Backbone as a printed PyTorch tensor [residue, N CA C, xyz], in Angstrom:
tensor([[[-10.5140, -10.8990, -10.5300],
         [-10.1030,  -9.4930, -10.3030],
         [ -8.8800,  -9.1370, -10.4650]],

        [[ -8.7740,  -7.6140, -10.8900],
         [ -7.6280,  -6.8520, -10.6770],
         [ -7.3430,  -6.6390,  -9.7470]],

        [[ -5.4830,  -6.8480,  -9.2600],
         [ -5.5090,  -5.8340,  -7.6550],
         [ -4.7110,  -5.4640,  -8.1540]],

        [[ -4.2870,  -4.3530,  -7.1720],
         [ -2.7940,  -3.6060,  -7.3420],
         [ -1.9130,  -3.3940,  -6.1640]],

        [[ -1.2170,  -4.2330,  -5.8910],
         [  0.0420,  -4.4850,  -4.4890],
         [  0.7440,  -2.9230,  -4.9960]],

        [[  1.2260,  -2.1700,  -4.1020],
         [  1.9380,  -1.2680,  -4.5200],
         [  2.7440,  -0.9500,  -3.1080]],

        [[  3.9020,  -0.8570,  -3.0450],
         [  5.2540,  -0.5830,  -1.9480],
         [  6.4630,   0.5650,  -3.4070]],

        [[  7.1510,   0.6070,  -1.5260],
         [  8.1210,   1.4740,  -2.4150],
         [  9.1620,   0.6870,  -3.3960]],

        [[  9.5040,  -0.5300,  -3.2060],
         [ 10.1340,  -1.3240,  -4.1390],
         [  9.4700,  -2.7250,  -4.5090]],

        [[ 10.3020,  -3.7850,  -5.0960],
         [  9.9550,  -4.7260,  -5.5560],
         [ 11.5530,  -5.6570,  -6.4110]],

        [[ 10.8140,  -7.0070,  -6.1510],
         [ 12.2300,  -7.8560,  -6.8200],
         [ 12.3020,  -7.1700,  -7.7790]],

        [[ 14.1660,  -6.7750,  -8.2820],
         [ 14.8860,  -8.1140,  -7.4790],
         [ 15.4130,  -7.3240,  -6.3330]],

        [[ 15.0350,  -5.9390,  -5.5880],
         [ 15.2780,  -5.4100,  -4.7360],
         [ 15.0150,  -6.5560,  -3.3520]],

        [[ 15.8490,  -7.3980,  -2.3750],
         [ 15.7350,  -8.2760,  -1.5190],
         [ 15.2960,  -7.5560,  -0.1930]],

        [[ 14.5690,  -8.1430,   0.5740],
         [ 14.2860,  -7.8510,   1.7540],
         [ 12.4180,  -8.4690,   2.4320]],

        [[ 12.2750,  -7.9060,   3.3890],
         [ 11.3520,  -9.1220,   3.7840],
         [  9.4480,  -8.8820,   3.0190]],

        [[  9.3470,  -6.9560,   2.8600],
         [  8.5980,  -6.7640,   1.9150],
         [  8.4200,  -6.9870,   1.1960]],

        [[  9.4920,  -7.2040,   0.3780],
         [  9.5720,  -7.3330,  -1.3760],
         [  9.6750,  -8.8290,  -1.6190]],

        [[  9.9060,  -9.6980,  -0.6700],
         [  9.8400, -11.2840,  -0.9780],
         [  8.3260, -11.7400,  -0.6020]],

        [[  7.7010, -11.0600,   0.0670],
         [  6.4060, -10.8910,   0.4860],
         [  5.6310, -10.6540,  -0.6460]],

        [[  5.4950,  -9.3590,  -1.1310],
         [  4.7550,  -9.3100,  -2.4680],
         [  5.1280, -10.1350,  -3.8240]],

        [[  6.2930, -10.6330,  -3.7540],
         [  6.6720, -11.8530,  -5.0000],
         [  6.0370, -12.8830,  -4.8060]],

        [[  5.8680, -13.1140,  -3.5120],
         [  4.9270, -14.2610,  -3.2360],
         [  3.1850, -14.5290,  -3.0000]],

        [[  3.1840, -13.2540,  -2.4370],
         [  1.5440, -12.8230,  -2.7350],
         [  1.0110, -12.9660,  -3.9190]],

        [[  1.9330, -12.3440,  -4.8280],
         [  1.3730, -11.8470,  -5.5000],
         [  0.7250, -12.8930,  -7.0380]],

        [[  2.3050, -13.6070,  -6.9340],
         [  2.1440, -14.8500,  -7.4050],
         [  0.9440, -15.7270,  -7.0680]],

        [[  0.5130, -16.0810,  -6.2840],
         [ -0.1420, -16.9590,  -5.6880],
         [ -1.4890, -16.5830,  -6.0230]],

        [[ -1.6700, -14.9280,  -5.7540],
         [ -3.0450, -14.4180,  -6.6680],
         [ -2.8880, -14.4790,  -8.0290]],

        [[ -2.3070, -14.3500,  -8.8660],
         [ -2.1700, -14.9760, -10.2300],
         [ -2.5520, -16.5830, -10.4670]],

        [[ -1.7690, -17.3280,  -9.4550],
         [ -2.9860, -18.7750,  -9.4010],
         [ -3.7060, -18.8710,  -9.4680]],

        [[ -4.6600, -18.2700,  -8.3590],
         [ -6.2670, -18.1760,  -8.0570],
         [ -6.8870, -17.6960,  -9.2910]],

        [[ -5.9350, -17.0590, -10.1270],
         [ -6.7130, -16.5560, -11.2420],
         [ -7.0420, -15.0260, -11.2010]],

        [[ -6.5100, -14.1450, -10.6940],
         [ -6.5950, -12.9320, -10.4280],
         [ -5.3150, -12.3800, -11.4930]],

        [[ -5.7120, -11.1400, -11.7590],
         [ -4.9610,  -9.9370, -12.6290],
         [ -3.8930,  -9.3760, -11.6680]],

        [[ -2.8370,  -9.1810, -11.9020],
         [ -2.4450,  -8.3430, -10.4170],
         [ -0.9590,  -7.8270, -10.7660]],

        [[ -1.2050,  -6.4790, -10.6290],
         [ -0.1410,  -5.7390, -10.7150],
         [  0.7490,  -4.9880,  -9.9140]],

        [[  1.7580,  -4.8190,  -9.7960],
         [  2.5480,  -3.9880,  -8.8800],
         [  3.1600,  -2.5240,  -9.3900]],

        [[  2.7250,  -1.7250,  -8.1840],
         [  3.1630,  -0.2560,  -8.9280],
         [  3.9880,   0.1990,  -7.7830]],

        [[  5.1380,   0.0570,  -8.0720],
         [  6.5340,   0.4970,  -7.0520],
         [  7.7660,   1.2570,  -7.6630]],

        [[  8.4010,   1.3520,  -6.6960],
         [  9.4830,   2.2110,  -6.8820],
         [ 10.3170,   2.0900,  -8.3920]],

        [[ 11.1540,   2.9740,  -8.8460],
         [ 12.4270,   2.6600,  -9.7960],
         [ 13.2740,   1.7850,  -9.3600]],

        [[ 13.9750,   1.4220, -10.2170],
         [ 14.7110,   0.5590,  -9.9850],
         [ 16.4640,   0.6560, -11.0400]],

        [[ 17.4730,   1.2680, -10.7160],
         [ 18.4270,   1.0450, -11.7870],
         [ 18.7560,  -0.2080, -11.7690]],

        [[ 18.5940,  -0.2860, -13.4050],
         [ 18.7720,  -1.8000, -13.9870],
         [ 18.0910,  -2.5560, -13.9410]],

        [[ 16.6490,  -1.8820, -13.8510],
         [ 15.1960,  -2.7970, -14.1190],
         [ 14.6090,  -1.9370, -14.7990]],

        [[ 13.6570,  -2.6100, -15.9920],
         [ 12.9320,  -1.6720, -17.0910],
         [ 12.0230,  -1.0480, -16.0070]],

        [[ 10.7370,   0.2220, -16.5060],
         [ 10.0870,   0.7460, -16.1630],
         [  8.7430,  -0.3450, -16.1230]],

        [[  8.9580,  -1.1410, -16.9710],
         [  7.4580,  -2.1960, -16.8490],
         [  8.3670,  -3.9450, -17.1600]],

        [[  8.0600,  -4.9950, -16.6880],
         [  8.6160,  -6.0130, -17.2410],
         [  7.3270,  -7.2070, -16.2980]],

        [[  7.2180,  -8.4250, -16.2850],
         [  6.0300,  -9.1480, -15.8490],
         [  7.3620, -10.1720, -15.1560]],

        [[  6.7690, -10.5100, -14.0770],
         [  7.5630, -11.5740, -13.2850],
         [  6.4790, -12.5860, -12.2600]],

        [[  6.8400, -13.9010, -13.0340],
         [  6.0190, -14.6580, -12.0630],
         [  4.6440, -14.2860, -12.3630]],

        [[  4.1490, -13.3940, -13.5990],
         [  2.8440, -13.4660, -14.0630],
         [  2.2430, -12.5630, -13.3940]],

        [[  3.2280, -11.4880, -12.4210],
         [  2.8690, -10.0320, -11.7080],
         [  3.0940,  -9.4090, -13.2520]],

        [[  2.3600,  -7.8080, -13.0020],
         [  3.0850,  -7.0800, -14.3210],
         [  3.5070,  -5.8720, -13.0920]],

        [[  4.2610,  -5.4460, -13.4560],
         [  5.3260,  -4.6400, -12.9940],
         [  5.6450,  -3.1730, -13.4060]],

        [[  5.2040,  -2.3320, -12.5450],
         [  5.3900,  -1.3140, -12.8560],
         [  6.1300,  -0.3110, -12.0000]],

        [[  7.5410,   0.5260, -12.7290],
         [  8.2030,   1.3250, -11.7920],
         [  8.0840,   2.7070, -12.0390]],

        [[  7.9980,   3.1570, -11.0050],
         [  7.7930,   4.6350, -10.8290],
         [  8.6780,   5.7220, -10.1900]],

        [[  8.9650,   6.7750, -10.4590],
         [ 10.1380,   7.2300,  -9.6740],
         [  9.5200,   8.0840,  -8.4850]],

        [[  8.0490,   8.3080,  -8.5870],
         [  7.1970,   9.0240,  -7.6420],
         [  6.9140,   8.3970,  -6.8800]],

        [[  7.3890,   6.8840,  -6.8150],
         [  7.2680,   5.7230,  -5.7920],
         [  8.9860,   5.5250,  -5.1350]],

        [[  9.9740,   6.1210,  -6.2720],
         [ 11.1030,   5.6180,  -5.0760],
         [ 11.6790,   6.6920,  -4.2780]],

        [[ 11.4680,   6.6460,  -2.7070],
         [ 12.0000,   7.3410,  -1.7820],
         [ 13.1670,   8.4500,  -2.1580]],

        [[ 13.9870,   7.8070,  -2.7860],
         [ 15.2560,   8.5780,  -2.8670],
         [ 14.7730,   9.5610,  -3.8280]],

        [[ 14.4130,   9.5390,  -4.8050],
         [ 13.9020,  10.4310,  -5.8610],
         [ 13.0160,  11.3170,  -5.1360]],

        [[ 12.0620,  11.4130,  -4.0650],
         [ 11.0300,  11.9480,  -3.6450],
         [ 12.0010,  13.1360,  -2.6380]],

        [[ 12.8150,  12.4310,  -1.7830],
         [ 13.1710,  12.5020,  -0.7750],
         [ 14.4960,  13.9220,  -1.4690]],

        [[ 15.3280,  13.4510,  -2.2900],
         [ 15.6680,  14.2900,  -3.3030],
         [ 15.4670,  15.7280,  -3.6750]],

        [[ 13.9810,  15.7920,  -4.3730],
         [ 13.4540,  16.2650,  -4.2660],
         [ 13.0290,  17.7820,  -3.4730]],

        [[ 12.7810,  16.6680,  -2.3330],
         [ 12.2860,  17.7180,  -1.1450],
         [ 13.9020,  18.4370,  -0.4550]],

        [[ 14.3900,  17.5230,  -0.3670],
         [ 16.3170,  18.3940,  -0.1760],
         [ 16.4010,  19.7230,  -0.8290]],

        [[ 16.0860,  19.3670,  -2.1470],
         [ 16.4070,  20.4920,  -2.8170],
         [ 15.1020,  21.8830,  -2.8200]],

        [[ 14.1470,  21.6240,  -2.1110],
         [ 13.3480,  23.0290,  -1.3710],
         [ 13.3750,  23.1500,   0.3550]],

        [[ 14.8140,  22.1520,   0.3960],
         [ 15.3830,  22.4600,   1.4290],
         [ 13.9640,  22.0650,   3.0060]],

        [[ 13.2860,  21.3720,   2.0500],
         [ 12.5090,  20.2570,   3.1730],
         [ 12.9780,  19.1480,   3.7830]],

        [[ 12.4720,  18.4430,   5.1170],
         [ 12.4400,  17.6870,   5.4730],
         [ 11.9340,  16.1520,   4.9600]],

        [[ 11.7400,  14.9830,   5.0220],
         [ 11.1660,  13.7340,   4.3090],
         [  9.9390,  13.9080,   4.5470]],

        [[  9.9130,  14.4470,   5.8520],
         [  7.9820,  13.9200,   6.5490],
         [  7.3640,  15.0950,   6.0070]],

        [[  7.7330,  16.0180,   5.5400],
         [  7.2790,  16.9770,   4.7600],
         [  5.9600,  17.1860,   3.1980]],

        [[  4.8830,  17.9390,   3.9200],
         [  3.8280,  17.1120,   2.7800],
         [  4.1270,  18.4180,   1.8230]],

        [[  4.5140,  17.9630,   0.3320],
         [  4.5890,  18.9610,  -0.4650],
         [  3.3190,  18.9010,  -1.4350]],

        [[  2.5710,  19.4510,  -1.4250],
         [  1.1290,  19.3410,  -2.2180],
         [  1.2170,  19.4310,  -3.7710]],

        [[  2.5590,  19.8610,  -4.0920],
         [  2.6210,  19.8460,  -6.1050],
         [  2.7850,  18.1240,  -5.9470]],

        [[  3.9610,  17.7830,  -4.9730],
         [  4.0770,  16.0470,  -5.2390],
         [  3.0670,  15.1840,  -4.7850]],

        [[  2.0660,  15.2570,  -3.4150],
         [  1.0430,  14.7010,  -3.4700],
         [  0.3840,  14.8990,  -4.6740]],

        [[  0.2480,  15.9700,  -5.4990],
         [ -0.8990,  15.3420,  -6.1580],
         [ -0.4720,  15.3310,  -7.3680]],

        [[  1.1390,  14.5930,  -7.8430],
         [  1.5810,  14.2230,  -9.0010],
         [  1.5170,  12.8220,  -8.1470]],

        [[  1.3030,  12.4800,  -7.3660],
         [  1.3430,  10.9030,  -6.9190],
         [ -0.0330,  10.3600,  -7.2720]],

        [[ -1.1590,  11.4770,  -6.8310],
         [ -2.5790,  11.3910,  -6.4470],
         [ -2.6810,  10.8730,  -8.1440]],

        [[ -2.5020,  11.5220,  -9.3100],
         [ -2.5860,  11.5910, -10.5840],
         [ -1.8790,  10.1020, -11.0600]],

        [[ -1.1750,   9.9550, -10.3730],
         [ -0.0270,   8.8900, -10.8910],
         [ -1.1840,   7.6180, -10.3060]],

        [[ -1.6380,   7.3860,  -9.6750],
         [ -2.2160,   6.3760,  -9.1560],
         [ -3.7250,   6.3890,  -9.9100]],

        [[ -4.5050,   7.4540,  -9.8610],
         [ -5.5120,   8.1640, -10.5050],
         [ -5.3970,   6.8520, -11.9330]],

        [[ -4.4770,   7.6220, -12.8710],
         [ -4.5210,   6.7590, -14.2010],
         [ -3.8500,   5.5350, -14.2230]],

        [[ -3.2680,   5.4420, -13.4460],
         [ -2.9440,   3.5630, -13.2190],
         [ -4.0240,   3.0810, -13.0460]],

        [[ -5.3340,   3.4890, -12.0240],
         [ -6.4850,   2.8370, -11.8060],
         [ -7.3260,   2.3830, -13.0730]],

        [[ -7.2500,   3.6600, -13.7040],
         [ -8.2940,   3.7580, -14.8660],
         [ -7.4390,   2.8950, -15.7380]],

        [[ -6.4140,   3.0960, -15.8630],
         [ -5.7600,   2.5460, -17.3850],
         [ -6.0750,   0.9410, -17.5170]],

        [[ -5.3980,   0.1130, -15.9400],
         [ -5.8660,  -1.2370, -15.9410],
         [ -6.9740,  -1.3720, -14.9660]],

        [[ -7.7750,  -0.9200, -15.1380],
         [ -9.0360,  -1.2820, -14.7070],
         [ -9.0660,  -1.7510, -13.3720]],

        [[ -8.4650,  -1.3010, -12.2010],
         [ -8.1790,  -2.1020, -11.0510],
         [ -8.9760,  -2.0840,  -9.9620]],

        [[ -9.5460,  -3.0470,  -9.4040],
         [-10.7110,  -3.1840,  -8.7330],
         [-10.0470,  -2.6860,  -6.9240]],

        [[ -8.8050,  -2.9770,  -6.5710],
         [ -8.5420,  -3.0940,  -5.0370],
         [ -7.0090,  -2.5440,  -4.9380]],

        [[ -6.9950,  -1.3690,  -4.0820],
         [ -5.1790,  -1.3380,  -4.2260],
         [ -5.0650,  -1.5200,  -2.6500]],

        [[ -3.7660,  -2.8490,  -2.6550],
         [ -3.2540,  -3.5250,  -1.0890],
         [ -2.2140,  -2.7930,  -1.1120]],

        [[ -1.7020,  -2.0460,  -0.1450],
         [ -0.4130,  -1.0940,  -0.2230],
         [  0.4130,  -1.4900,   1.3520]],

        [[  1.7510,  -1.5920,   1.2000],
         [  2.6000,  -2.0250,   2.1260],
         [  3.6910,  -1.3780,   2.4480]],

        [[  3.3300,  -0.8220,   4.1420],
         [  4.5170,  -0.5190,   4.7640],
         [  4.1800,   1.0440,   4.6640]],

        [[  2.7950,   1.6730,   3.8090],
         [  2.6790,   2.7610,   3.7440],
         [  2.5250,   3.2740,   5.0210]],

        [[  2.9900,   3.1360,   6.1060],
         [  2.5240,   4.4420,   7.3030],
         [  4.2920,   4.8470,   7.3600]],

        [[  4.9240,   4.7480,   6.4270],
         [  6.0440,   5.2860,   6.9000],
         [  7.2140,   6.3660,   5.6690]],

        [[  8.3110,   5.7260,   6.0600],
         [  9.1030,   6.4590,   4.6710],
         [  8.4680,   7.4050,   4.1810]],

        [[  7.6340,   7.7200,   3.4670],
         [  6.8860,   9.1990,   2.9610],
         [  5.5010,   9.1780,   3.0200]],

        [[  5.1210,  10.5830,   2.8180],
         [  3.7680,  10.9050,   3.4310],
         [  2.7560,  10.9800,   1.9490]],

        [[  2.8430,  10.7180,   0.9940],
         [  2.6510,  11.1290,  -0.5920],
         [  1.7890,  10.0990,  -0.8090]],

        [[  2.2370,   8.6120,  -0.7140],
         [  1.6940,   7.5880,  -1.3110],
         [  0.6660,   7.1190,  -0.3730]],

        [[  0.4130,   6.9880,   0.7080],
         [ -0.7730,   6.9020,   1.5280],
         [ -1.4930,   7.7080,   1.7600]],

        [[ -1.4060,   9.3110,   1.8710],
         [ -2.3210,   9.9560,   1.3770],
         [ -3.2600,  10.4930,   0.6890]],

        [[ -2.1420,   9.6530,  -0.8770],
         [ -2.7440,  10.1210,  -2.1360],
         [ -4.0770,   8.8760,  -2.4270]],

        [[ -3.6130,   7.9130,  -1.2430],
         [ -4.4920,   6.3410,  -1.2850],
         [ -5.8680,   6.9070,  -0.4760]],

        [[ -5.5450,   7.8930,   0.9310],
         [ -6.4710,   8.0460,   1.3670],
         [ -7.8180,   9.1350,   0.4010]],

        [[ -7.3130,  10.0180,  -0.4680],
         [ -7.8240,  10.3800,  -0.9240],
         [ -8.7270,   9.6650,  -2.1800]],

        [[ -8.3280,   8.7000,  -2.4920],
         [ -8.9900,   8.0540,  -3.6450],
         [ -9.3520,   7.0750,  -2.5830]],

        [[ -9.5570,   6.5510,  -1.2390],
         [-10.3870,   5.7040,  -0.4410],
         [-11.4110,   6.5360,  -0.4230]],

        [[-11.8600,   7.6550,  -0.2260],
         [-12.7370,   8.5170,   0.4170],
         [-13.4190,   9.0550,  -1.3120]],

        [[-12.5810,   8.8390,  -1.9990],
         [-13.3960,   8.6250,  -3.2920],
         [-14.6630,   6.8730,  -3.6280]],

        [[-14.4790,   6.3370,  -3.1900],
         [-14.7810,   4.9240,  -3.3460],
         [-13.9570,   3.7760,  -3.8780]],

        [[-12.7450,   3.9910,  -3.8480],
         [-11.8400,   2.8710,  -3.9630],
         [-11.7320,   2.0770,  -2.7250]],

        [[-11.8870,   0.9770,  -3.0280],
         [-11.0000,  -0.1750,  -1.9740],
         [ -9.8470,   0.3280,  -1.8990]],

        [[ -9.1260,   0.3840,  -0.7630],
         [ -7.8090,  -0.0240,  -0.1120],
         [ -7.5520,  -0.7450,   1.2090]],

        [[ -6.4480,  -1.6440,   1.0480],
         [ -5.6620,  -2.1940,   2.3520],
         [ -4.6060,  -2.1470,   2.5720]],

        [[ -4.1430,  -1.7220,   3.6210],
         [ -2.7020,  -1.4570,   4.1370],
         [ -2.4050,  -2.7050,   5.0720]],

        [[ -1.0970,  -2.9100,   4.8840],
         [ -0.5730,  -4.2130,   5.4240],
         [  1.0570,  -3.3100,   5.8550]],

        [[  1.0520,  -3.6300,   7.6690],
         [  1.9440,  -3.2770,   8.2530],
         [  3.6170,  -4.4990,   8.5950]],

        [[  4.2160,  -4.5890,   8.0170],
         [  5.0970,  -5.3340,   8.2790],
         [  5.6880,  -5.2390,   9.4180]],

        [[  6.2300,  -3.6230,   9.9920],
         [  6.7720,  -3.2850,  10.9370],
         [  6.5190,  -2.0620,  11.8240]],

        [[  7.1680,  -1.7430,  12.6600],
         [  6.4690,  -0.4750,  13.1780],
         [  8.2110,   0.2370,  13.9290]],

        [[  7.8710,   1.6090,  13.6100],
         [  8.9220,   2.1620,  13.9030],
         [  8.3630,   3.1700,  15.1780]],

        [[  9.3760,   3.9380,  15.5040],
         [  8.8030,   4.6910,  16.7570],
         [  9.1740,   6.3000,  15.9130]],

        [[  9.6660,   6.7880,  14.6500],
         [  9.2200,   7.9510,  14.2050],
         [  7.4730,   8.6940,  14.3200]],

        [[  7.9000,  10.3050,  14.3360],
         [  7.0760,  10.6520,  14.1370],
         [  5.9140,  10.5170,  13.0510]],

        [[  6.7410,   9.9400,  11.8290],
         [  5.2950,  10.3370,  10.4880],
         [  4.8940,   9.0540,  10.7430]],

        [[  5.4810,   7.9210,  11.7240],
         [  4.3760,   6.5990,  11.1450],
         [  3.1900,   7.1190,  12.3260]],

        [[  3.2320,   7.7210,  13.3530],
         [  1.8650,   8.0430,  13.9850],
         [  0.9380,   9.1600,  13.2810]],

        [[  2.1090,   9.7920,  13.1050],
         [  1.0730,  10.5710,  11.9530],
         [  0.2740,  10.2110,  10.9930]],

        [[  1.1120,   9.2220,  10.1550],
         [  0.3470,   8.9140,   9.0870],
         [ -0.9110,   7.8860,   9.6930]],

        [[ -0.5980,   7.0920,  10.3240],
         [ -1.4180,   6.3010,  11.3560],
         [ -2.8590,   6.9000,  11.1620]],

        [[ -2.6160,   8.7800,  12.3360],
         [ -4.0870,   9.2610,  12.5690],
         [ -4.5010,  10.3050,  11.2340]],

        [[ -3.8200,  10.2470,  10.0440],
         [ -4.1870,  11.3060,   8.9360],
         [ -4.8900,  10.0130,   7.8690]],

        [[ -4.1690,   8.9070,   7.8910],
         [ -4.7440,   8.2220,   6.4270],
         [ -5.8020,   7.1960,   7.2130]],

        [[ -6.6020,   6.6490,   6.1180],
         [ -8.0130,   5.9620,   5.6360],
         [ -7.7320,   4.7770,   5.0480]],

        [[ -7.6890,   3.5220,   5.8000],
         [ -8.6330,   2.1210,   5.0650],
         [ -9.7530,   1.6440,   4.9920]],

        [[ -9.6870,   0.4990,   4.1180],
         [-10.8210,  -0.4150,   4.6320],
         [-10.2660,  -1.5030,   5.2880]],

        [[ -9.1040,  -1.7240,   5.6760],
         [ -8.5920,  -2.9230,   6.4430],
         [ -6.8740,  -2.1390,   6.6790]],

        [[ -6.9040,  -2.5530,   7.9610],
         [ -5.4500,  -2.8680,   8.1580],
         [ -5.0760,  -4.2020,   8.3720]],

        [[ -4.0520,  -4.3270,   8.2020],
         [ -3.4820,  -5.7370,   8.3150],
         [ -2.0540,  -5.6570,   8.8820]],

        [[ -1.6840,  -6.2590,  10.5170],
         [ -0.2780,  -6.3290,  11.0000],
         [ -0.1050,  -7.7230,  10.9880]],

        [[  1.9550,  -8.1650,  10.2710],
         [  1.6940,  -9.7970,   9.8920],
         [  2.3710,  -9.7550,  11.3780]],

        [[  2.3200,  -9.7220,  12.3580],
         [  2.1510, -10.3550,  13.6840],
         [  1.8570,  -9.8290,  14.9980]],

        [[  1.8130, -10.3370,  16.0510],
         [  1.0320,  -9.5010,  17.1850],
         [  2.2160,  -8.3210,  17.7590]],

        [[  3.4200,  -8.9840,  17.6840],
         [  4.4140,  -7.9200,  17.6710],
         [  3.7290,  -6.5250,  17.1930]],

        [[  3.9010,  -6.3190,  16.0530],
         [  4.1810,  -5.0290,  15.3030],
         [  2.6270,  -4.6440,  15.6550]],

        [[  1.1020,  -5.6670,  15.4530],
         [ -0.1250,  -5.2810,  16.0730],
         [ -0.1820,  -4.2370,  17.5490]],

        [[  0.5660,  -5.1370,  18.2900],
         [  1.1140,  -4.4720,  20.0280],
         [  1.3940,  -3.0110,  19.1430]],

        [[  2.3530,  -2.8800,  18.9950],
         [  3.5700,  -1.8220,  18.2710],
         [  2.4200,  -0.1500,  18.2470]],

        [[  1.5030,  -0.6830,  17.1010],
         [  0.4560,   0.1270,  16.2050],
         [ -0.4380,   0.3900,  17.0270]],

        [[ -0.8030,  -0.4820,  17.8300],
         [ -2.2910,   0.4390,  18.7650],
         [ -1.3740,   1.1650,  19.8010]],

        [[  0.0300,   0.9840,  20.0840],
         [  0.1040,   1.9560,  21.3900],
         [  0.7120,   3.1320,  20.4000]],

        [[  0.9250,   3.0690,  18.8530],
         [  1.0590,   4.3430,  18.2160],
         [ -0.5260,   5.5430,  17.9430]],

        [[ -1.0030,   4.4630,  17.4390],
         [ -2.6240,   4.8510,  16.9360],
         [ -3.7420,   4.2740,  17.8750]],

        [[ -3.8930,   4.5560,  19.0320],
         [ -4.9090,   4.2970,  19.9100],
         [ -6.0400,   4.5550,  19.2590]],

        [[ -6.5210,   5.0460,  18.4120],
         [ -7.8040,   5.3220,  17.8950],
         [ -8.4400,   3.9770,  16.7930]],

        [[ -7.4620,   3.2740,  16.4250],
         [ -8.3500,   2.6870,  15.5210],
         [ -8.2340,   1.1550,  16.3890]],

        [[ -9.4110,   0.6580,  16.3030],
         [ -9.8100,  -0.3180,  17.3680],
         [-10.4650,  -1.2240,  16.6630]],

        [[-10.4460,  -2.4880,  16.9540],
         [-11.6610,  -3.5910,  15.9400],
         [-12.6450,  -3.1450,  15.6250]],

        [[-13.0990,  -3.2330,  14.4880],
         [-14.8330,  -2.5180,  13.9960],
         [-14.6410,  -1.1940,  14.0650]],

        [[-13.8230,  -0.4730,  14.3470],
         [-14.3100,   0.6680,  15.0540],
         [-14.0480,   1.7250,  13.7890]],

        [[-14.6110,   2.8000,  13.7030],
         [-13.6920,   4.4370,  12.6490],
         [-13.7460,   3.5150,  11.0560]],

        [[-13.0490,   4.3260,  10.6390],
         [-12.8040,   3.7370,   9.2080],
         [-11.8610,   2.5790,   9.0180]],

        [[-10.8970,   2.6210,   9.7780],
         [ -9.8290,   1.4850,   9.3420],
         [-10.5710,   0.1030,  10.7750]],

        [[-10.0950,  -0.9860,  10.3380],
         [-10.3790,  -1.9080,  11.0370],
         [ -9.5090,  -2.8000,  10.7070]],

        [[ -8.8800,  -3.5000,  12.0720],
         [ -7.9440,  -4.4960,  12.0650],
         [ -8.3390,  -5.9180,  11.3620]],

        [[ -7.1800,  -6.3730,  10.8400],
         [ -7.3130,  -7.8120,  10.4720],
         [ -5.7560,  -8.4620,  10.8660]],

        [[ -5.8430,  -9.6780,  11.5800],
         [ -4.6970,  -9.9880,  11.3180],
         [ -4.4560, -11.3050,  11.0220]],

        [[ -5.0240, -12.0190,  10.0660],
         [ -5.6200, -12.6740,   8.9380],
         [ -5.1950, -12.0670,   7.6720]],

        [[ -4.6980, -12.4250,   6.8820],
         [ -4.1150, -11.8920,   5.4350],
         [ -6.0050, -11.6180,   4.9890]],

        [[ -6.2290, -10.8730,   4.3450],
         [ -7.4770,  -9.7270,   3.5690],
         [ -8.3790, -10.6630,   3.0400]],

        [[ -7.9950, -11.6720,   1.9940],
         [ -8.0430, -12.4480,   0.9990],
         [ -8.4860, -13.3480,   1.8210]],

        [[ -9.8750, -13.8550,   1.3180],
         [-10.6060, -15.0040,   1.9880],
         [-10.6170, -16.1870,   0.7680]],

        [[-10.0410, -17.5260,   0.7180],
         [-10.4190, -17.7920,  -0.4130],
         [-11.6320, -19.0300,  -0.7760]],

        [[-12.4400, -19.2490,   0.4280],
         [-13.4310, -19.8170,   0.6840],
         [-14.5710, -19.0440,  -0.0390]],

        [[-14.4800, -17.8180,   0.4950],
         [-15.7730, -16.6900,   0.0290],
         [-15.1750, -16.2460,  -0.9680]],

        [[-14.0740, -16.1860,  -1.6960],
         [-13.6000, -15.3480,  -2.8380],
         [-13.8040, -13.4940,  -2.6270]],

        [[-13.1030, -13.3260,  -1.3260],
         [-13.8540, -11.6790,  -0.8890],
         [-12.4040, -11.3420,   0.0400]],

        [[-12.0200, -10.3280,  -0.2700],
         [-11.3450,  -9.0720,   0.4540],
         [-12.3000,  -8.9740,   2.0860]],

        [[-12.0570,  -9.0910,   3.1640],
         [-12.4840,  -8.5070,   4.1960],
         [-11.9370,  -8.1900,   5.0090]],

        [[-12.5500,  -6.7830,   5.9150],
         [-12.2440,  -6.1790,   7.1680],
         [-12.6360,  -7.0000,   8.4360]],

        [[-12.2970,  -6.1010,   9.3790],
         [-12.3250,  -6.8300,  10.9090],
         [-14.1930,  -7.1140,  11.0760]],

        [[-14.7580,  -6.3760,  10.6280],
         [-16.2030,  -6.7000,  10.3010],
         [-16.6440,  -7.5710,  10.0250]],

        [[-15.9750,  -8.4710,   8.6780],
         [-16.5910,  -9.4710,   7.9590],
         [-17.3260,  -8.8970,   6.7060]],

        [[-17.0530,  -7.7890,   6.6570],
         [-17.6510,  -7.1500,   5.6440],
         [-16.9920,  -7.2530,   4.4170]],

        [[-17.7700,  -7.8610,   3.2930],
         [-16.7770,  -7.5130,   1.7840],
         [-16.1290,  -6.5010,   1.2570]],

        [[-15.2540,  -6.1090,   1.3450],
         [-14.6110,  -4.8920,   1.0860],
         [-14.9320,  -4.9840,  -0.8470]],

        [[-14.4130,  -5.5970,  -1.2310],
         [-14.8700,  -6.0190,  -2.7490],
         [-14.6720,  -7.6810,  -2.7910]],

        [[-15.9960,  -7.8390,  -4.1420],
         [-16.1550,  -9.3100,  -3.9160],
         [-14.8310,  -9.7960,  -5.3680]],

        [[-14.2430, -11.2650,  -4.8530],
         [-13.2550, -11.7150,  -6.1570],
         [-14.0930, -12.4170,  -7.1890]],

        [[-15.4930, -12.6600,  -7.2820],
         [-16.0000, -13.9680,  -8.1870],
         [-16.2830, -12.8200,  -9.3110]]])
C-alpha cells in the first residue's frame, strides 16, 4: 500500500511528532509498504530525499512560517481561511496523490497551527480519499475547536488518555462510532488483518 504521512515538519527537525513520524514510517517500510512524507520546507534540507526508506517531499505550502507570512502581508491572522491559499494546498495534495498513487493519507496535528491542510484534506475525504488524523496534543486556542468541528476524517486517533479527554471537551460532537469521524485509541493499522480500521472495526483501506 502507498501511504502518505503528512505534517508541518519532519526529521531532522526535532520534536515528538517528528520522531513519531520517522519511527512510524520506517516501521511501515519494513512491513513492505511504500511510505511518503509530505511535509513543510526546511532550510538546509532538499525538496526531496529518502530517509530510512521514507520518500520525503518538502513543500513551502506545508511550512507554517511561509503561510503565516503570506497571511500577514494581507493583514490577516493565522486562523483566517484564505481561499486562494486553500485552493493551492488542495491542488498540491491532489497532484501529489495522483502522481504517487497514494491509497491513504495519515495527517498529524492538523487540528492546530493552520486551517488549510485539514480543510483541503476534508474536501478530498468527501470525494472518497481515505484519511486519518492523529492528535498528539491538545491546545485551548479557538482554531483547535473550530477545525475539529469543520473537518471530517475516517478515523481520529489520540496518543494518550489525556489528549483524548481534552479533545472530547473541545469537540463533544465526536463520539465513538458516530458521525463522520470515529475515535480510535490504538494506532489505526492492524498488523494481523493488514487493514486500517476505525472505531467500528470497519476497514478504511486494505493493506493487502
